[in-house]
C-alpha positions as CSV (number, residue, x, y, z in Angstrom):
1,M,-88.4,-86.1,45.3
2,M,-90.3,-83.8,45.4
3,M,-94.4,-84.1,45.9
4,N,-96.2,-83.4,43.3
5,A,-93.3,-82.9,41.1
6,L,-92.5,-84.1,38.0
7,R,-88.9,-86.2,37.0
8,Q,-87.8,-86.0,33.9
9,P,-84.0,-87.6,33.4
10,A,-81.9,-87.9,30.2
11,L,-82.3,-83.9,28.6
12,C,-86.4,-84.0,28.9
13,I,-87.5,-80.7,28.0
14,L,-89.9,-78.9,29.7
15,E,-92.5,-76.2,28.4
16,R,-94.3,-73.4,30.9
17,G,-95.1,-70.0,29.6
18,G,-92.8,-69.5,27.1
19,R,-90.4,-70.7,28.3
20,Q,-88.5,-74.5,27.8
21,I,-86.3,-76.3,29.9
22,F,-83.6,-79.0,29.1
23,G,-81.3,-80.9,31.4
24,D,-80.1,-84.4,32.4
25,S,-82.5,-83.7,35.2
26,V,-84.9,-82.1,36.0
27,D,-87.6,-82.0,38.8
28,Y,-90.5,-79.7,39.3
29,N,-93.0,-79.4,41.8
30,T,-96.5,-78.0,39.9
31,K,-97.8,-76.5,43.2
32,T,-95.3,-74.9,44.0
33,E,-93.7,-74.4,40.6
34,Y,-90.3,-74.8,41.9
35,G,-88.3,-76.4,39.7
36,T,-83.8,-77.3,39.4
37,V,-82.1,-78.5,36.2
38,D,-78.9,-80.9,36.9
39,G,-75.7,-81.7,33.7
40,N,-76.0,-79.5,31.2
41,A,-78.7,-77.1,32.1
42,R,-80.6,-75.1,29.2
43,L,-82.9,-72.4,30.2
44,I,-85.0,-70.2,26.3
45,A,-86.8,-67.5,27.3
46,N,-87.6,-64.5,25.4
47,G,-85.0,-65.2,22.6
48,T,-82.2,-65.2,25.4
49,T,-80.5,-69.1,26.6
50,L,-78.5,-69.5,29.4
51,T,-76.4,-72.6,30.3
52,A,-75.0,-73.6,33.4
53,N,-74.3,-76.8,35.8
54,H,-77.4,-76.2,37.7
55,V,-80.4,-74.1,37.8
56,E,-83.1,-73.7,40.3
57,G,-86.3,-71.8,38.9
58,W,-89.5,-70.7,40.6
59,F,-91.9,-69.8,37.9
60,G,-94.4,-67.9,39.4
61,Q,-91.9,-65.4,40.1
62,I,-89.8,-65.8,37.3
63,K,-86.5,-65.9,38.9
64,A,-83.7,-68.0,38.0
65,V,-80.6,-68.8,39.8
66,A,-77.6,-70.5,37.5
67,T,-74.5,-71.6,39.3
68,G,-71.6,-73.3,37.5
69,G,-70.1,-72.7,34.3
70,V,-72.8,-69.7,33.5
71,T,-73.8,-68.4,30.2
72,F,-75.7,-66.5,28.7
73,Y,-76.4,-64.9,25.1
74,N,-79.6,-62.9,22.9
75,E,-78.2,-62.8,19.7
76,E,-81.4,-60.0,18.4
77,R,-79.2,-57.9,21.1
78,N,-76.5,-59.1,20.4
79,T,-75.2,-60.1,24.0
80,S,-73.3,-62.9,25.0
81,G,-71.5,-63.7,29.3
82,S,-70.2,-66.0,31.3
83,A,-69.5,-66.2,34.7
84,D,-69.6,-68.5,37.6
85,H,-73.4,-67.4,39.3
86,A,-75.9,-65.6,37.3
87,V,-79.1,-64.7,39.1
88,Y,-82.6,-63.3,36.4
89,T,-85.1,-62.0,37.8
90,Q,-88.6,-60.4,35.9
91,T,-91.6,-59.5,37.0
92,P,-94.3,-61.3,35.3
93,G,-96.2,-59.0,32.7
94,Q,-92.9,-57.5,31.9
95,D,-90.2,-57.6,29.8
96,D,-87.8,-55.9,32.5
97,G,-85.7,-58.8,33.1
98,Q,-82.6,-58.3,35.2
99,V,-79.1,-60.6,35.6
100,L,-76.6,-60.3,38.5
101,L,-73.1,-62.1,36.6
102,T,-70.9,-62.8,40.1
103,G,-67.6,-64.1,39.4
104,S,-65.2,-64.2,36.6
105,A,-68.5,-62.2,35.0
106,H,-68.4,-61.2,31.4
107,V,-70.3,-59.6,28.8
108,N,-69.6,-59.3,25.3
109,Q,-73.1,-56.5,24.3
110,K,-72.6,-55.7,20.5
111,W,-69.3,-57.0,20.6
112,Q,-68.1,-54.9,23.3
113,P,-66.5,-56.2,26.0
114,L,-67.5,-55.9,29.2
115,G,-65.3,-57.9,33.0
116,C,-65.2,-58.1,36.7
117,A,-66.3,-58.9,39.3
118,R,-70.0,-58.1,39.4
119,I,-71.8,-57.1,36.9
120,E,-75.2,-56.0,37.3
121,G,-78.1,-54.7,34.2
122,G,-80.9,-55.1,32.0
123,I,-78.9,-57.0,29.3
124,I,-81.4,-59.0,28.2
């Protein structure tokens, strides 16, 4: 367990800066703003929900790395997708979120499917 950390078992919720994190196990270091979510990981931010088996997050940098059964959707933007691995980044204070999906990547935007090994873009 990390020093200066919060550890919450059993579908816990962690909220910070308008973002919510759920999972079977969440470890979060309040000093470094780094956390991990294992088992049924779900992040909700800016109208987008991302799910995966494991997520690492850097809240100060607004960066998340998701692995294993990654899915996401944003109802407002009619966007959904899936992949084996995803990296999400955003500039703090900006609405410029970018996602990189790799490994069996699929995206449906406005119900138009796109599939390939790697998809990158500001779709979230």
